[in-house]
N, C-alpha and C positions, 0 to 999 in steps of 0.2 A: 569015407563019408561021400555019399553020391554029391557030384558037382550041380550046384543049381544055377539055374538058368537065370539071367536079367530078363524083365520083361519084353516084349519086341519093341516097345519104345523107347527102353532103355538101350536096346542094342543099335537102334538107329541113332540114338542122340550121341553114345558111346563113339561109333564110328565118324559122327560129325564133330564130337570133341578132337578125336586125334587128327582128324584130317582137316578141316574148316574152319573152326571157332578161333583157334590160338594162331597169332601170325610169326611167333617167333618160339623156337622148340626151348630156348634158355627160361621162357618163362615156366616152367613146370617147379623148377625151384623157388620162386617166390611164392607160387599157390601151396608149395608143400610146406614150405616155412611158417606163411600165414596161419595156413591149419594147426601148426605145433602151437602158434602163437595165442590162437584163440583158446586151445585146451589149458595152458597155463593160464590165460585170464579167468576162464571158467573157474577152475580151481581155486584160484586167487580172490576171486568174489565170495565163491562158497567160504573160505577162511575166515572172510571177516564178520560171519555167524556163526560159524561151526569150529569150536576150540580144538576138536580133534581131527582137524587137518593138520595141525602142528607144524605150517610153514607159512612163512610170510614172501613178501613180492620177491624181495632178493635172494629166496630160495630156489626160484624158479629158473631155467632155463634150455636152450635147445642145442643138441648134440649132432654134430655132421661127422660121419665116419667112411672110408673109404676103402675098398679092398680091389687095387687094379686087377690084380690075379683074377679073383673070382667074379671081376667086374659088377661089384655091388657098392650102390651107394645108399645109406643108411641115413633118417632125421628122425632123432630120438626128442623126445619131450617128457617131461614129468609133469604133465598137467592133468586133466579130470578122467583121461581113458575113457573105455569103452566098452561095453557089456555085450553080449551076443545079441540083442535086440537092438540095439545102437549101430552094430555092425550091419544088421539086416537092413533097417531103415535108412542110414545114412550112406553106406557104401553099395547096398542091393539094390537102392532104387537112386537111380540118376537125378539130381536135379531136387534134392532133398536135404536141406542145409541144415541140421543140428547147431548151427551156429544162431542161423537166423532164427529158428525158434527160441534159443535162450535168449536171444535180445528182445523179441516180443515178450516174453515172458517174466523180465524183467520190471520192477516197480519203477513207477516215472521218474522217482529221483535216482535212480541207478544207471537211465537211457545212454547215460554218455560213455559206457564202459567200452574200453576201445577192444570190442569184437570186430576181425574184419570182414569175415566171409558171410555171403549173404544169398547165393544160389545154389551152393551143393554140388558144383561142378569141377572146382580147382583141383582136385584129388586126382581126377582123370586124366588131369594133363600131362600126367607122369608118364603115362601109356606112349606120348609121343616120343620119349626114349627111352622106356622098357618095355621088353617084350614080357616081364613077368613081374609081379609086385606083391611083396608079402606084406602085411600088417599084423603086428603082435602088439596087444593092448591089455589093459587091466584097469577096469573102470574103480575109482575112490570109494571104498566101502563096499566093494564085490570082492567073494571069495576066489573065484577063478577067474582066469586069463582066457582071453581067445584068440584064434589066427584066423585071418581072412587072407585068401591066396584066389589069384586071378591072372589070366594070362591075356586078357581082353575080352572081347564081346563074345567068347564062346562059355562063357559064364564065370562061377567064384564056387568055394566053398570056404565053410567056416567050422571050425575045430576047437576044442578046447586044447588049451597048452598049459605050459608052465612059465612064469614071468613073477618076480620076487617084487618089483616095484609098480607103482600106481605110475601109469604112463601109456605112450604110444609108441612103437619103433615102426617107422616105413622103408621097408628094405627094397630097395629097387634093383633087379636087373639089369644092368644097362644093354642094349641091343649091340649086334655087333657092327662094326663100321661097314659102310659100304661106299661105293663110287664117289656117292654124292654127298652124304653125310657122315660124319665124322662123330659119331656120339661119344667114342673114347674122350673126348676133351672134358667130358662132365665128370671124370673120374680124376682129371687133374686137378692136383690142389689150388696152384694158383687161378685156374677157372673159378672154381667155387668161389674162392675169397673176391675175386673179380664181380661174381654176379650177386654175392650179399652185400657188398659196397654198394651195388647198384640200385638194385631192388629194394634190400630188406635191412638196408644200414640202420633206421629208427624204428626196427622191430624194439619194442619195450623191454623185451628179455635178451639175456645174452647168448648171441649164437658161439659157440665153441667148436673147434677142430684142432686135431693134432696137426701141425704143420712141421717141416724141416726149416731149419736155419742153419746157419755156417758161423763158426766162433772161432776164434784164434785159441791153440793150445796153449794152456797154461804155462807147460815150459818152455816153448817155442821161443828162439832167439829173435833180437828186434831186426837183426839184419836179414835172417833168411826166417821169415816166419810161416809155420805151418797151421792150417786150420782143419777143423774136424766139423762133420755134418749130426747135428743132434735135432732130437724132437722135442717140441713144447705143445702145449694147451694153449692158443691164443685165443683171444675174445676178437671175431670178425669184426662186429655192428659195433658202432659208436652209442646205440640205443636212445640216448637223449637229443632230437634235433636243437641246432642252435637256435632256430627260430620259435620253440616253443619256452626257451629260457627268458626272463623278463631283458628288455635292452639294458637295463641299467645294471644288470650282473655281468654283460659280455662287455670284454676290455675289445675295442678297435681293432687290434692285432688280432684278434680271434676271427672276427668277421673278415679281416683282411684275408685271414689264412684260408678261410671256409671259401671266401670267392677265389681265390688263386687255384686252390686244389678241386672245386667242383666244377669251376668252368675253364680251365687249363689256361690262364692268363697268365702272363708272367706280370704285369701291373698291377697295382692296388686298386681297388674301386674308387672311383671319386666322391661317392654318393652313395648311403646305406639307408633305405627307406623301409621300416619295419613294421607290419600293420596287423592289428587283432582285432578282429570283426566277431561279435555276438549277436544273434537274433534270427530274422529271418532264415538269413543264411550264416550260418558260423564258419571261420577259415582263418586262419593265419599264412602272413604272404613276409617274405624276405625279398626285397628287390636290391638290385644294384647298377649306378651308374657306372659305365666302365669307365677306367682312367684313361685308356686310348681307343683307338679307332682300331677295331679288327682288320686285320689284311685284307680278309675278304667281304668286306660289311656291305660294299657297294658292286657287287656283284651277283648271279644269280643263285651263285652256291649258298651264298647263306639263308638260313632259317634261322627265322625270329620264334619266339616260343618262350614261355617258362616251363619249369619241371614242375609235374601235377603230382601231389601225393594225395592221397587218402588215408587218414589212419597213419601213417606213417611210412606207406609203401607205394612205391613208384608206378604210378599209373600212366604218365606219358612223359617222355623226355624233353619234349618241347610241345606243349600245347598253344598252337598258335592263335586259336580264339580268344585267348585271355589278354592279348595285346593288340591294340589296334596299329597300324601301320606307321604311322607319326611316331608311337614311341617304341619301335619295333629294337632299337637299340639296347632296351632294357633287358637285364639278364636277372635270374630269381627261381622263387621258388614258391608254389601255393599248397597249403595243404588243408583239407576240409574233408570232415566226415560226412556231409550233405551231398554229395555229387551223385548222379543217378549215373551210375555205370552200367556198362553194357555186360553181358555174360562172362567175354573175356576179361574184364577189366583193363583193357588194352584202348579203350576209346571210349569216349562222354556219349553219353545218349544228350542233344543238345536241348538242355532246358532252361528253366528260368534261373535256377543257381547259378550256373555257370556264366549267364547274361548280366546278372546282378553283379555277380565278382569282379568282370571284367570292366563293367561299369563304374564300380567303386575304386579299382586301382588306377583307372586313367585319372581319376580325378584325384586320386593321392599324388598321382606322377607329376599332375600338372602343378599341384599346389607344390611340391617338394622344390620343381623348377623356378617356380614364381619364387619362391622364397629364399632359393641360393641368388636368383637375378636382384633381389631388392637387399639380402644380407652379406654377398660377398660376389661382389662384382668381378673378382680377377679370377674366382673359380668358374662362374659362369662362361666367363668369354672364353677358358678355356674349354669347357664343355661345348662351347658354339665353335669351337674350329673343329671337334671332333665330329658332332653329331648334327650341327647346326643346319647344314643342306637337308636332313632329314624333316626336321620342322617345316622348312620351305616346301619341301615334296607334299608334307601334309596338307598346308592350307591349299595346295592346287589338286591335289585327288579328289576324285568324286563330284567334283563340279563344286569345290568350295565348302562343302558340308562341316568343315572343322574349323574355316578361318576365325569363328569368334573365339575357339577353344584357345587358337594357337597364335593369335596378332600380336598380344602383348609379350610373347616370349622371341618374336624376332627381332634381330639385330641388324643394322645396314651401316657400313662407313657413312662417317659424315663429313662434309668437305670443308666444315669450319671448325670441329672439335677433333679432327683428324684422327677419329677412333670410332669403334663400333657405337653405336646410338639405336636404341629403341624409339618406337612409332611414337609413343609417350612423351619421348624425351624431345624430339623433332617438334610435333605440336606445342609443347609447351614452350618452347623457342620461336615460335611461329611470329613474325611480324604482324602487327594488327589489320594491315590493309593487305596480307599475305591471302589468297584464295587457295593455293593447291600447295601438295606436298611435291617438289619437285626431285626427279632422279633423272641420273644419265648411266646409261650403261655403256660396257666397255669391257675389254680382255684384262687389264689391270687397271690399278689406279692412278699409276703416271700416266697411262694413257689418256683416261678419263681427263684428268686434269689437263691434258693439253687439246681437250676436243675444242673448237671454236664456239661452238653451240654453248659452252657454259661461262664464256667470258664476260657476259653482259650480267649475270645473275650472280656471280662471284664479284665482280665490281659493284654490284649494289650491295653486296652484304649477304645474298639470300642462300641458305642453307641448301645444299646439294645430299641426297642421298646417293651414294656410288655402288652400282649393280656388278658386280663382276662374275656371278655365278651365273650358270643357265636357266636358273629356274627363278631366277629373280624378277624379270619381268612380267614371267606367267606369274607370279606370285601377286605381284602388284596387279595386275590385271581382274584375277580372283578376288583380290581384295575391293577393289577398284575406290574404296573411300576408308577411312580410319578417322572416327570421330567427327564424322562429317564433312572431313577434307580429303578431296579428289585426287589422286597420283596422278601425274602429268610428267610426260618426258620433258627433258628439256628441249628436243627437238620442237616440242609443241607450245614453247613458254609465250606468255604474252608478251605482246615487244613492248618498248616503251611510247609512250605517248606521240603520235605525229610521224612515229617510225615506219607504219604500215601505209601511210598516204604518201610518205617519201620514197618508198620502193615501189608501189604504184606509179607515181610521177615518173620515176626512174626506170621502170620496165616500160612506160610510153616511149620516153626519150631515147630510149636505146634498143627499140625493138626489133633492129636490123640486125644488131649483134646478136640479140637471144633467139631471134628467128633460125640465124645462120649457126648457131653451136646446136640448138635441137638439131637442125638438118644434119650438121657433121657426125653425129653423136648416133643417131638414128633412135634403134629399138632400145639402146642400151640405157636410154633416160625416159623417164615418162614425162619430165617436165624440165625445163631451164626457165629460171625466174631471177628477180633482184632480191637480194636478202635484205630483211628489215632488222635482223639480229646480228649479223657481221661486223666487228669494229677494226680488228688489225691484221685478220685473217681474209684469204683473197677469196675461198672457196669452201663449200662443205656441202656432204649429203644430207638429205632427209628422206624419211621413209612415207609413203603413203598411209591411209588408214590401214588397221589389221594388223599385219606382221612387220614387226621390226627387224632391224636388222641382226640384232644379236639373236632373236627369234629364229632369224634365217639361219644363222651360223648353227645353232643347235638341230635343229631340222637336216641340215646338211649333213650333220655328224653321225646321227641317228637314222635318218630316212634318205640316202643319197639320191636314191631312184626315184624320189618324188618329187625333185626338182621345184622344191617351196621356193620364192623368191621374193623379196621386199618390194615393192615400187621404189625407184631410184629419183630424185627429185633433185636436181642439181642447182643451188644456190651461189650467186655471184657478189662480190660484192663490188658495186659499181664507182666505190672511191678509191679502191685500191691500184696501185701501180699496174699490176697484172692485167686488172681489166683493161687499164687504159692502151696496154699495148697490144690485148687483143683486140681491142676495137679499131685500132690505128689498122692493123695487119688484115683486116675484115675487107677494107677498103684498097689499100695499097697491095696487099701478097695474100688473094686468099687460101691459096696452100698452104703457106707457113700459118695464116690464122687456123685452119684445121689441126695442125701438127699443136697449136697454141690449146686450142680446145679439147685434143684427146690428151694434152699433159695435165690440164687441170681439173678434168675428170678424173683421171687416173691417181694424182694428188689426193680428190678428195676420197677416193675408195681406200686410199691409204690411210689415212685420218679415220675413217668409219672402221679400220680395222678388216676390210673386206680385201679379198684376194683379186690380183690382178688377172686378166684373160691370157696378158702375153708380157711376162716380168721382162724378158730379153727385149722385145720390142720397145717396153718404156724406156729402158736405159739406153737403147740404141737413139730412140727420139731426144733423150736429154744430153746426150752427146752431140746431136748433132746441131741441137740450138746454140749448144755451148760454142760454136765454130764464130 
């Protein structure tokens, strides 16, 4: 029979298919299996109204066969098959989808039949790995079988042939290997099994293949066992996804195993979130809160996203658009028949459905975390150790866009409770006269406890939130207030009545000392003043407006070349013996007074957790003054 030519448009489209539309060659097997599944679905649907079919759903299957010597890969189904006209329309006209037409012709009460195809191009993806394709098919109810053959854009032929059973065989002659492409991998049993599990694990019909296995010989001695190789037909796919089952029918152990296997985690998930939604957008989701922080979580290499399926077929391994950054730790799957996919089914058209699903999942995750916080505080604190920093970043990101969503999930260490506390808990314990939510920042809880600036507040029994992470102060600045209570650093705390006036009087009375210290330290400090807050400590540093010391440390770590520094204001306690020694030295021994000033400033830097410009010089000075 003379070879028939593809239409000019089809030639161009076929070339585009092979070279441009699909990103990964391995996708071809997903597409061929999906077509086989559609064929089975069509005949299965027909069997509901035609008793002559004589088949139930359990009778349908897909078979994969490999001939390594002949470089042949065959995918067979016992679905509805095709006649000559179907071959001409579906395979002779690229982008004509029989599955799409079938679904359009269904009555309204059967529109949810799980037919996958819609574009009519998936079949041709096989030309990415095959240089010749043969299709042998027989349609249900037809007398004749037909063979379609093509080597690509040069055309195709359709001839009558022999086939006893209904269904379709797709026989792909795999291309020879090249320096860049190892097409032979698609003839390896392990590779085929891997691709089926990856892309087609939840196809609703069994996908079977003869695989080689090893077993101990029956008469083999225990001390020197002998093994033999045998072949067995295995079902490669699990068929029914766990998220399609009712949550009440799934044991926790099954969820845990699914999570560990699917996401290659050694730990069980801390929380399982099952979602089933119907309406404008229909989808099912199975989400997991990991039980441990992934080793690469806070690195650039970590990729967020959920596995996205459409009718049980994997579309994207990590769909980032389904998760906001503040919940990027969530792992899981989403399956929806309503997504608008592009022609390759590798990418999504960014449409309303996707946005709706993403927004709903965000609300669901927030609700589940809130429930954990309320009902299982111990579990939530474990979660917080793993991913609390991410929620803080979420508050800060995008200029505080999500602060209202996340603020009730935040935890900070409480100075009075000696454990993490929510902002709600802090505010509920505030004294009637207290105006602000006070916080103190430092490297560790122990160091913050020793900060001179916290002394007066702790003595007064005022609760302080301890900030030990770089995001904490940024978080407080972004929130600005919680339930109309503003955040305020202990460095900016209100002083006791009369203390400010006393400090002003001290500054006037000891002006010569403060002027001397400022002159001695020069540009190292912006200001030297009498403290209105120090009680038992001789000295402390406070920052000016804007940048705090903890923020300075953060920027020094991430942007060392920026040289961002907070203003340094040196506060001296005029009632402390150290100040009195300094004052005496200013008059009696100015050189010694300069050393005292330098010593006090260095001590203030150390208390604030800031580095010394000259650590060796500081130790020499201490030793000198000890003589």
